[in-house]
C-alpha positions as CSV (number, residue, x, y, z in Angstrom):
1,M,-5.9,-2.6,-32.4
2,E,-8.7,-0.9,-30.4
3,L,-7.6,-0.2,-26.8
4,K,-10.5,-2.0,-25.1
5,L,-9.9,-5.2,-27.1
6,L,-6.1,-5.0,-26.5
7,T,-6.7,-4.5,-22.8
8,Y,-8.9,-7.5,-22.6
9,I,-6.3,-9.6,-24.4
10,V,-3.3,-8.4,-22.2
11,V,-5.2,-8.6,-18.9
12,G,-6.9,-11.9,-19.8
13,A,-3.5,-13.4,-20.7
14,S,-2.2,-12.4,-17.3
15,F,-5.2,-13.9,-15.6
16,V,-4.7,-17.2,-17.5
17,L,-1.0,-17.2,-16.4
18,Y,-1.9,-16.6,-12.7
19,I,-4.6,-19.3,-12.6
20,G,-2.4,-21.7,-14.5
21,I,0.4,-21.3,-11.9
22,A,-2.1,-21.7,-9.1
23,I,-3.3,-25.0,-10.5
24,W,0.3,-26.2,-11.1
25,S,1.4,-25.4,-7.6
26,R,-1.8,-26.4,-5.8
27,A,-1.4,-26.8,-2.0
28,H,-1.9,-30.5,-0.9
29,N,-1.4,-30.0,2.9
30,T,-1.4,-27.3,5.5
31,R,2.4,-26.9,5.2
32,D,2.0,-26.0,1.6
33,F,-1.1,-23.8,2.3
34,Y,0.5,-21.7,5.1
35,I,4.2,-21.6,4.3
36,A,4.7,-23.1,0.8
37,G,6.4,-26.2,2.3
38,K,9.4,-24.0,3.4
39,G,10.9,-24.7,-0.1
40,V,11.0,-21.3,-1.8
41,S,14.4,-20.1,-3.0
42,P,15.6,-16.7,-1.7
43,I,15.4,-15.0,-5.1
44,A,11.9,-16.3,-5.8
45,N,10.9,-15.3,-2.3
46,G,12.4,-11.9,-2.8
47,M,10.4,-11.4,-6.0
48,A,7.2,-12.7,-4.3
49,T,7.8,-10.5,-1.3
50,A,8.3,-7.5,-3.5
51,A,5.0,-8.2,-5.3
52,D,3.2,-9.0,-2.0
53,W,4.4,-5.7,-0.5
54,M,4.2,-3.4,-3.6
55,S,0.5,-3.1,-3.6
56,A,-1.9,-0.9,-5.5
57,A,-0.7,1.9,-3.2
58,S,2.8,1.6,-4.6
59,F,1.8,1.0,-8.3
60,I,-1.3,3.1,-8.6
61,S,-1.4,5.7,-5.8
62,M,2.1,6.6,-4.6
63,A,3.3,8.4,-7.8
64,G,-0.1,10.1,-7.8
65,L,0.4,11.4,-4.3
66,I,3.9,12.6,-5.2
67,A,2.5,14.3,-8.3
68,F,0.1,16.4,-6.1
69,L,2.0,16.6,-2.8
70,G,5.5,17.1,-4.3
71,Y,8.1,17.1,-1.5
72,D,5.6,16.0,1.1
73,G,5.1,12.7,-0.9
74,S,8.6,11.7,0.0
75,V,7.4,10.3,3.3
76,Y,6.0,7.3,1.4
77,L,9.2,6.7,-0.4
78,M,11.3,6.9,2.8
79,G,8.9,5.1,5.1
80,W,8.1,2.1,3.0
81,T,11.6,1.4,1.8
82,G,13.2,2.1,5.1
83,G,10.9,-0.4,6.8
84,Y,12.5,-3.2,4.9
85,V,15.8,-2.4,6.5
86,L,14.2,-2.8,9.9
87,L,12.5,-6.0,8.8
88,A,15.7,-7.6,7.5
89,L,17.8,-6.7,10.5
90,F,15.5,-7.1,13.5
91,L,12.6,-9.5,12.6
92,A,13.0,-11.7,9.5
93,P,15.8,-14.0,10.6
94,Y,14.6,-14.4,14.2
95,L,11.0,-15.2,13.2
96,R,12.3,-17.7,10.6
97,K,14.4,-19.4,13.2
98,F,11.3,-19.7,15.4
99,G,9.8,-21.6,12.6
100,K,6.0,-21.3,13.1
101,F,3.3,-20.7,10.6
102,T,1.8,-17.4,11.7
103,V,2.6,-14.2,13.7
104,P,-0.2,-15.0,16.3
105,E,1.4,-18.4,16.8
106,F,4.7,-16.8,17.6
107,I,3.0,-14.4,20.0
108,A,1.1,-17.2,21.6
109,E,4.2,-19.3,22.3
110,R,6.5,-16.5,23.2
111,Y,4.0,-15.0,25.6
112,Y,2.6,-18.5,26.7
113,S,-1.0,-17.3,26.4
114,R,-4.1,-18.2,24.4
115,T,-5.5,-14.8,25.2
116,A,-2.4,-13.2,23.7
117,R,-3.0,-15.3,20.5
118,I,-6.6,-14.1,20.3
119,V,-5.6,-10.5,20.7
120,A,-2.9,-10.9,18.1
121,V,-5.5,-12.3,15.7
122,I,-7.8,-9.4,16.3
123,C,-4.9,-6.9,15.6
124,L,-4.0,-8.9,12.5
125,I,-7.6,-8.8,11.2
126,F,-7.9,-5.0,11.8
127,V,-4.6,-4.4,10.0
128,S,-5.2,-6.8,7.1
129,F,-8.8,-5.7,6.3
130,T,-7.8,-2.0,6.4
131,Y,-5.0,-2.8,4.0
132,V,-7.1,-4.9,1.7
133,A,-9.7,-2.2,1.4
134,G,-7.1,-0.1,-0.5
135,Q,-6.3,-3.0,-2.8
136,M,-9.9,-3.6,-3.8
137,R,-10.3,0.1,-4.5
138,G,-7.3,-0.1,-6.8
139,V,-8.9,-3.1,-8.6
140,G,-12.2,-1.2,-9.0
141,I,-10.4,1.8,-10.5
142,V,-8.4,-0.2,-13.0
143,F,-11.4,-2.3,-14.2
144,S,-13.8,0.6,-14.3
145,R,-11.6,2.5,-16.7
146,F,-9.8,-0.1,-18.9
147,L,-12.4,-2.8,-19.1
148,E,-15.2,-0.2,-19.2
149,V,-17.3,-1.9,-16.6
150,E,-19.0,-0.7,-13.4
151,V,-16.8,-0.6,-10.3
152,T,-19.0,-3.3,-8.8
153,V,-18.4,-5.6,-11.7
154,G,-14.7,-4.9,-11.6
155,L,-14.5,-5.8,-8.0
156,I,-16.4,-9.1,-8.5
157,I,-14.0,-10.1,-11.3
158,G,-11.0,-9.3,-9.1
159,M,-12.5,-11.2,-6.2
160,G,-13.1,-14.2,-8.5
161,I,-9.5,-14.3,-9.7
162,V,-8.1,-14.0,-6.2
163,F,-10.5,-16.7,-5.0
164,V,-9.1,-19.2,-7.5
165,Y,-5.4,-18.8,-6.8
166,A,-5.6,-18.0,-3.1
167,V,-8.1,-20.6,-2.1
168,L,-6.8,-23.3,-4.4
169,G,-3.1,-22.7,-4.2
170,G,-2.6,-21.3,-0.7
171,M,0.8,-19.8,0.1
172,K,2.5,-22.2,-2.4
173,G,0.3,-21.0,-5.3
174,I,0.4,-17.4,-4.2
175,T,4.2,-17.4,-4.0
176,Y,4.8,-18.5,-7.6
177,T,1.9,-16.4,-8.8
178,Q,3.4,-13.4,-7.2
179,V,6.7,-14.0,-8.9
180,A,4.8,-13.7,-12.2
181,Q,2.9,-10.7,-11.0
182,Y,6.2,-8.9,-10.0
183,C,7.5,-9.4,-13.5
184,V,4.2,-8.0,-15.0
185,L,4.0,-5.0,-12.6
186,I,7.6,-3.9,-12.8
187,F,7.6,-4.1,-16.6
188,A,4.3,-2.2,-16.7
189,Y,5.6,0.5,-14.4
190,T,9.0,1.1,-16.0
191,V,8.1,0.9,-19.8
192,P,5.8,3.9,-19.8
193,A,8.2,5.8,-17.5
194,V,11.0,5.3,-20.1
195,F,8.7,6.5,-23.0
196,I,7.6,9.6,-21.1
197,A,11.1,10.4,-19.9
198,I,12.3,10.4,-23.6
199,Q,9.3,12.4,-24.6
200,I,10.0,15.2,-22.0
201,S,13.8,15.2,-21.7
202,G,15.2,13.0,-24.4
203,I,16.8,10.8,-21.7
204,A,15.7,7.2,-21.5
205,V,16.4,6.6,-17.8
206,P,13.6,8.1,-15.7
207,Q,15.8,8.6,-12.7
208,L,18.2,10.7,-14.7
209,A,15.3,12.5,-16.6
210,F,14.0,13.6,-13.2
211,G,17.0,15.9,-12.8
212,S,17.4,16.9,-16.4
213,D,16.6,20.2,-18.2
214,V,13.4,21.0,-20.1
215,G,13.8,24.0,-22.4
216,G,16.9,25.2,-20.7
217,I,15.5,24.9,-17.1
218,S,15.5,21.9,-14.8
219,L,12.3,19.8,-14.8
220,L,11.8,20.5,-11.1
221,D,12.3,24.3,-11.4
222,K,10.0,24.3,-14.4
223,L,7.4,22.4,-12.4
224,D,7.8,24.8,-9.5
225,D,7.1,27.8,-11.8
226,I,4.0,26.1,-13.3
227,V,2.4,25.0,-10.1
228,T,3.1,28.3,-8.2
229,S,1.7,30.3,-11.1
230,L,-1.6,28.4,-10.5
231,G,-1.6,29.0,-6.7
232,F,-0.3,25.6,-5.7
233,T,2.5,25.0,-3.2
234,Q,5.9,24.9,-4.7
235,Y,6.6,21.3,-5.8
236,T,10.0,21.1,-4.2
237,S,8.8,22.4,-0.8
238,G,6.2,21.0,1.5
239,E,3.4,22.1,3.8
240,K,3.6,19.3,6.4
241,S,5.3,20.1,9.7
242,K,8.6,18.3,10.4
243,V,7.0,16.5,13.3
244,D,4.3,15.1,11.0
245,V,6.8,14.1,8.3
246,F,8.9,12.3,10.9
247,C,6.0,10.5,12.4
248,I,4.4,9.4,9.1
249,T,7.8,8.2,7.9
250,L,8.5,6.3,11.1
251,A,5.0,4.8,11.2
252,L,5.4,3.5,7.7
253,M,8.8,2.1,8.4
254,V,7.7,0.3,11.6
255,G,4.4,-0.7,10.0
256,T,6.3,-2.3,7.2
257,A,8.3,-4.4,9.7
258,G,5.1,-5.3,11.5
259,L,2.8,-6.3,8.6
260,P,1.8,-9.9,9.0
261,H,1.4,-10.7,5.3
262,V,5.0,-9.6,4.8
263,I,6.5,-11.3,7.9
264,V,4.9,-14.7,6.9
265,R,6.9,-14.6,3.6
266,F,10.1,-15.3,5.6
267,F,8.6,-18.5,7.0
268,T,8.6,-20.0,3.4
269,V,12.4,-20.3,2.9
270,P,14.5,-23.3,4.0
271,K,17.0,-21.6,6.3
272,V,17.6,-18.6,8.5
273,R,20.2,-17.1,6.2
274,D,17.8,-17.5,3.3
275,A,15.4,-15.2,5.2
276,R,18.1,-12.6,5.4
277,A,18.9,-13.1,1.7
278,S,15.2,-12.8,0.8
279,A,14.9,-9.5,2.5
280,G,17.9,-8.2,0.6
281,Y,16.6,-9.4,-2.8
282,A,13.2,-7.9,-2.0
283,L,14.7,-4.5,-1.2
284,L,16.6,-4.7,-4.6
285,F,13.4,-5.6,-6.5
286,I,11.4,-2.9,-4.7
287,A,14.0,-0.2,-5.4
288,I,13.5,-0.5,-9.1
289,L,9.9,0.8,-8.7
290,Y,10.6,3.2,-5.9
291,T,13.5,5.0,-7.5
292,T,11.3,5.4,-10.6
293,A,8.2,6.7,-8.8
294,P,9.4,10.3,-8.1
295,A,10.1,10.8,-11.8
296,V,6.7,9.3,-12.7
297,G,5.0,11.7,-10.3
298,A,6.8,14.8,-11.5
299,M,6.3,14.0,-15.2
300,A,2.6,13.2,-14.6
301,R,2.0,16.5,-13.0
302,Y,3.9,18.3,-15.7
303,N,1.9,16.6,-18.5
304,L,-1.5,17.2,-16.7
305,I,-1.0,21.0,-16.3
306,N,0.4,21.4,-19.8
307,T,-2.7,19.6,-21.1
308,M,-5.0,22.0,-19.2
309,Q,-3.0,25.1,-19.9
310,P,-1.8,24.9,-23.6
311,G,-1.2,28.7,-23.7
312,E,0.0,31.4,-21.3
313,I,-1.4,30.8,-17.8
314,G,-4.1,33.4,-17.0
315,A,-4.7,34.5,-20.6
316,A,-8.2,34.2,-21.9
317,N,-7.1,31.8,-24.5
318,G,-4.7,30.0,-22.2
319,N,-7.2,27.5,-20.9
320,L,-8.3,24.4,-22.7
321,V,-11.7,24.6,-24.4
322,Y,-13.8,21.9,-22.8
323,D,-15.3,20.7,-26.1
324,E,-11.8,20.2,-27.4
325,R,-10.6,18.2,-24.4
326,P,-8.4,15.2,-25.3
327,E,-9.8,11.7,-25.5
328,W,-8.1,10.6,-22.2
329,M,-10.1,13.1,-20.2
330,H,-13.4,12.1,-21.9
331,T,-12.8,8.4,-21.0
332,W,-11.8,9.1,-17.4
333,E,-14.8,11.3,-16.9
334,N,-16.9,8.3,-17.6
335,T,-15.4,6.7,-14.4
336,G,-16.3,9.7,-12.3
337,L,-12.7,10.1,-11.3
338,V,-12.2,13.2,-13.4
339,V,-14.9,15.9,-13.0
340,F,-15.4,19.2,-14.8
341,N,-17.7,21.9,-13.4
342,D,-18.0,25.1,-15.6
343,K,-18.5,27.6,-12.8
344,N,-18.2,30.7,-14.9
345,G,-19.9,29.3,-18.0
346,D,-17.1,30.2,-20.5
347,G,-16.6,26.7,-21.8
348,R,-13.0,26.6,-20.8
349,I,-11.3,24.6,-18.1
350,Q,-9.9,26.7,-15.2
351,Y,-7.6,24.6,-13.2
352,Y,-6.0,26.2,-10.2
353,N,-5.8,26.2,-6.4
354,D,-8.9,28.1,-5.3
355,A,-8.2,27.3,-1.7
356,N,-5.2,29.7,-1.8
357,P,-6.6,33.1,-0.7
358,D,-3.5,34.9,-2.1
359,F,-4.2,33.5,-5.6
360,T,-8.0,33.9,-5.5
361,T,-7.8,37.7,-6.1
362,T,-5.6,37.1,-9.1
363,A,-8.0,34.4,-10.5
364,E,-11.0,36.8,-10.1
365,R,-9.2,39.3,-12.3
366,Y,-9.2,36.7,-15.0
367,G,-12.9,36.1,-14.6
368,W,-12.4,32.7,-12.9
369,Q,-15.0,31.8,-10.3
370,G,-13.3,28.7,-8.7
371,N,-11.4,25.6,-9.7
372,E,-13.3,23.7,-12.3
373,L,-11.4,20.4,-12.6
374,T,-11.2,17.7,-10.0
375,V,-8.7,14.9,-10.7
376,D,-8.5,11.8,-8.4
377,R,-4.9,11.3,-7.3
378,D,-5.2,7.6,-7.8
379,I,-5.6,7.8,-11.6
380,M,-2.3,9.6,-12.3
381,V,-0.1,6.5,-13.0
382,L,-2.9,4.8,-15.0
383,A,-3.8,7.9,-17.0
384,N,-0.2,9.1,-17.5
385,P,0.4,7.1,-20.7
386,E,-2.9,8.3,-22.2
387,I,-2.1,11.9,-21.3
388,A,1.3,11.5,-23.0
389,G,-0.3,9.9,-26.1
390,L,1.6,6.6,-25.8
391,P,0.6,3.6,-27.9
392,N,-2.4,1.5,-26.9
393,W,-0.2,-1.6,-26.0
394,V,1.6,0.5,-23.3
395,I,-1.7,1.6,-21.9
396,A,-3.0,-2.0,-21.8
397,L,0.2,-3.1,-20.2
398,V,-0.2,-0.5,-17.4
399,A,-3.7,-1.9,-16.8
400,A,-2.3,-5.4,-16.4
401,G,0.4,-4.0,-14.0
402,G,-2.1,-2.2,-11.8
403,I,-4.3,-5.2,-11.5
404,A,-1.2,-7.4,-10.8
405,A,-0.1,-5.1,-8.0
406,A,-3.5,-4.9,-6.3
407,L,-4.3,-8.7,-6.6
408,S,-0.8,-9.8,-5.5
409,T,-1.1,-8.0,-2.2
410,A,-4.8,-8.8,-1.8
411,A,-4.0,-12.5,-2.1
412,G,-1.2,-12.3,0.6
413,L,-3.5,-10.4,3.0
414,L,-6.4,-12.8,2.5
415,L,-4.2,-15.8,3.1
416,V,-2.9,-14.2,6.4
417,I,-6.5,-13.6,7.5
418,S,-7.4,-17.2,6.5
419,A,-4.5,-18.6,8.5
420,A,-5.4,-16.5,11.5
421,V,-8.9,-18.0,11.5
422,S,-8.1,-21.6,10.6
423,H,-4.8,-22.1,12.3
424,D,-4.8,-19.7,15.2
425,L,-8.5,-19.6,16.2
426,I,-9.9,-23.0,15.1
427,K,-6.8,-25.3,15.5
428,G,-5.1,-23.2,18.2
429,I,-8.2,-22.4,20.4
430,I,-11.5,-23.9,19.4
431,A,-10.7,-27.4,18.0
432,P,-7.1,-28.3,18.8
433,G,-7.7,-31.9,17.6
434,I,-8.9,-31.0,14.1
435,S,-7.4,-33.1,11.3
436,E,-5.0,-31.6,8.8
437,K,-7.6,-32.1,6.1
438,G,-10.2,-30.4,8.2
439,E,-7.9,-27.5,8.9
440,L,-7.1,-27.1,5.2
441,R,-10.8,-27.0,4.4
442,A,-11.4,-24.4,7.2
443,G,-8.6,-22.3,5.8
444,R,-10.1,-22.3,2.3
445,I,-13.6,-21.5,3.7
446,A,-12.1,-18.6,5.7
447,A,-10.2,-17.3,2.7
448,A,-13.5,-17.4,0.6
449,F,-15.3,-15.5,3.4
450,A,-12.4,-13.0,3.7
451,I,-12.5,-12.3,-0.1
452,M,-16.2,-11.4,0.2
453,V,-15.6,-9.0,3.1
454,A,-12.7,-7.5,1.2
455,G,-14.8,-6.9,-1.8
456,Y,-17.4,-5.1,0.3
457,L,-14.8,-2.9,1.8
458,G,-13.5,-2.0,-1.6
459,F,-16.8,-0.2,-2.4
460,D,-16.3,2.6,0.1
461,P,-12.7,2.8,1.5
462,P,-11.9,5.7,3.8
463,G,-9.6,7.5,1.5
464,W,-7.1,7.2,-1.4
465,V,-5.4,3.9,-1.9
466,A,-2.1,5.0,-0.4
467,Q,-3.8,6.9,2.4
468,V,-5.9,3.8,3.4
469,V,-2.7,1.7,3.3
470,A,-0.9,4.2,5.5
471,F,-3.6,3.7,8.1
472,A,-3.0,-0.1,7.9
473,F,0.7,0.5,8.5
474,G,0.0,2.7,11.4
475,L,-2.2,0.0,13.0
476,A,0.5,-2.6,12.4
477,A,3.1,-0.2,14.0
478,A,1.0,0.4,17.0
479,S,-0.2,-3.2,17.7
480,L,1.9,-6.0,16.4
481,F,5.4,-4.6,15.8
482,P,6.2,-3.7,19.5
483,V,5.3,-7.1,21.0
484,I,7.2,-8.9,18.2
485,L,10.3,-6.8,18.7
486,L,10.2,-7.0,22.5
487,G,9.4,-10.7,22.3
488,I,12.7,-11.2,20.6
489,F,14.9,-8.7,22.5
490,Y,13.4,-8.2,25.9
491,K,13.2,-11.3,28.0
492,R,11.3,-9.6,30.8
493,A,8.2,-9.0,28.5
494,N,5.4,-11.2,29.8
495,K,1.9,-12.2,28.7
496,Q,0.1,-9.5,30.8
497,G,2.3,-6.8,29.3
498,A,1.9,-8.1,25.7
499,I,-1.9,-8.3,25.9
500,A,-2.2,-4.8,27.5
501,G,0.3,-3.3,25.1
502,M,-1.4,-4.7,21.9
503,L,-4.9,-3.5,23.1
504,T,-3.6,-0.1,24.1
505,G,-1.8,0.5,20.8
506,L,-4.7,-0.8,18.6
507,I,-7.5,1.0,20.4
508,F,-5.7,4.3,20.6
509,T,-4.5,4.3,17.0
510,Y,-7.8,3.1,15.5
511,G,-9.8,5.5,17.6
512,Y,-7.7,8.4,16.5
513,I,-8.0,7.5,12.8
514,E,-11.7,6.9,13.1
515,F,-12.2,10.2,14.9
516,F,-10.4,12.4,12.5
517,K,-11.4,10.5,9.4
518,G,-15.0,9.9,10.4
519,L,-16.7,11.6,13.3
520,F,-14.6,14.8,13.2
521,L,-15.6,15.4,9.5
522,K,-19.3,15.4,10.5
523,W,-18.6,18.4,12.7
524,A,-16.5,20.3,10.2
525,G,-19.1,23.0,10.0
526,A,-18.5,23.9,13.7
527,P,-15.9,26.7,14.4
528,W,-13.5,24.4,16.1
529,G,-13.6,22.0,13.1
530,E,-12.8,24.5,10.3
531,N,-9.1,23.6,10.4
532,I,-8.9,19.9,11.2
533,A,-5.1,19.8,11.3
534,S,-5.0,22.4,14.1
535,N,-6.8,19.8,16.3
536,W,-4.3,16.9,15.7
537,L,-2.4,15.6,18.8
538,F,1.0,17.3,18.7
539,G,0.3,18.2,15.1
540,I,0.4,14.5,14.0
541,S,-1.9,13.4,11.2
542,P,-3.9,10.2,11.3
543,E,-1.3,8.7,8.8
544,G,1.5,9.2,11.4
545,I,-0.3,8.6,14.7
546,G,0.8,4.9,14.7
547,V,4.1,6.2,16.2
548,I,2.4,7.4,19.3
549,G,0.4,4.2,19.4
550,M,3.7,2.2,19.2
551,L,5.3,4.2,22.0
552,L,2.2,3.7,24.2
553,N,2.4,0.0,23.4
554,V,6.1,-0.3,24.3
555,A,5.6,1.7,27.5
556,V,2.6,-0.4,28.6
557,V,4.4,-3.7,27.9
558,I,7.5,-2.7,29.9
559,I,5.5,-1.2,32.8
560,V,3.0,-4.0,33.1
561,S,5.6,-6.7,32.7
562,N,7.7,-5.2,35.5
563,L,4.7,-5.0,37.8
564,T,3.7,-8.6,37.3
565,A,5.5,-12.0,37.4
566,P,8.4,-12.6,35.0
567,P,8.0,-15.1,32.1
568,P,8.8,-18.8,33.0
569,E,12.4,-19.8,32.8
570,H,11.9,-21.9,29.7
571,I,10.4,-18.9,27.8
572,Q,13.5,-16.8,28.7
573,H,15.7,-19.6,27.4
574,M,13.6,-19.8,24.2
575,V,14.2,-16.0,23.7
576,E,17.9,-16.5,24.0
577,H,17.8,-19.4,21.6
578,I,16.0,-17.3,19.0
579,R,18.4,-14.5,19.2
580,V,21.6,-16.5,19.0
581,P,22.1,-18.1,15.6
582,R,23.6,-21.6,15.3
583,A,26.2,-22.4,12.7
584,L,24.1,-25.2,11.3
585,E,21.2,-22.8,10.7
586,E,23.3,-20.1,9.2
């Protein structure tokens, strides 16, 4: 069957499934809309949490980053999975015991302040919209390739699907839709990995194939030889400084534990111990993809270079003739995510690192005049089955998985934004006497508006999918995580400290990211802007600066809290109550 038709069938069937589940589990009240009636089992919640958290960054972009960054890409693996340990140990059970609908509601009550609630909403919206921009970019990439439509059309289709099951079903509909999406995305991720592992190494388990031999030499050693012969950094070594690696990893870990759309998932289970169990199940379900991703990244890079260099590297006949390029390259060129520029006019594809001055001299001896192939990192997982020549049904399955990953997280984020507007701003601040029906209507209107804003952001996000998501994690680490953690474990933290801390962390981190990803780039022609990394604070990249924002937040909370009046006695008792579990709740 033709790939396009098959993709329409597979993706269409998944959409029918998601919408059907949303209709079946439609929210009838605010309890259903915000926290699924607190009736979700730990296993189902674990699967939904895994789908909610394993976004387009995990499915589409992470293995692509590993494919091109090699060892440096390990920060995403360590940071995102390690964050769940923090979440399970230090936040999930305590927030579930507190039992409110949203993170701003916890901050408002813990810090006895409407202002703190408003600041928390602002932080939440910054984090969530930054995160959702990456998801919408993922949706656009998948649709533009596999459904052969414009990115604009793809985004509109994705927005429409999310609108139906987020606005109609609320958290209840999203939860059970995400269970189905987890099954789709994990099957779509692992099946091609198994096929390609067998193809390259003869071993069906990708995790084992990752360490296997290819032609008498280990896959990683072979990859090292290939990439260094083209002027790239050795795959098993990295260029990032240890400080930056540490900061990015920690920012992603802490950001994971501070993401509002992940935290709210633990409000949907019946008991405190169910929240702990949910975190454990989620980590198990996430591990299936995250232990597969390094193998997928390595095999994708191996296949890409072998496609471009079918003969001896550097030989005149060693480069692929452009007119003989494979079908996968032709179709991805139509999306603009693969670009060929024949700089020396020889009709062959020279693919190498022309930013490496040591290799440029060698390349010039071959008659090469610069790298001629640009491959967007975000396409590697999606294009990998096509590069490997796998059956069309596998390629269609990957398309459905990529869409499931992007839409599941987008739905969770949009619901969090909706709840922040309807529950925290309208009911909590503007109109406390609003009826439940009115609040539910306001939540759905807010969700619809948030979907439109998210679609707009998807047109021009500030980086690759995983990079944009890393910014969101940094913002969460710097703004929400410290005040939540201190709110649970530091009784002296008061409202003045929390407000000052959140604003400090958010403003500093957002300003740093905006400066180095926006304003700074405009000055790149100036002498001091030639090497952007040399101007980073302490050598920390925008992806890792959330750690400094977090430390500033913590310091400001502690200092301001100790210079102002302590929290009321009943607040301090409430903190003690949250921390100490009761047998009945356990």
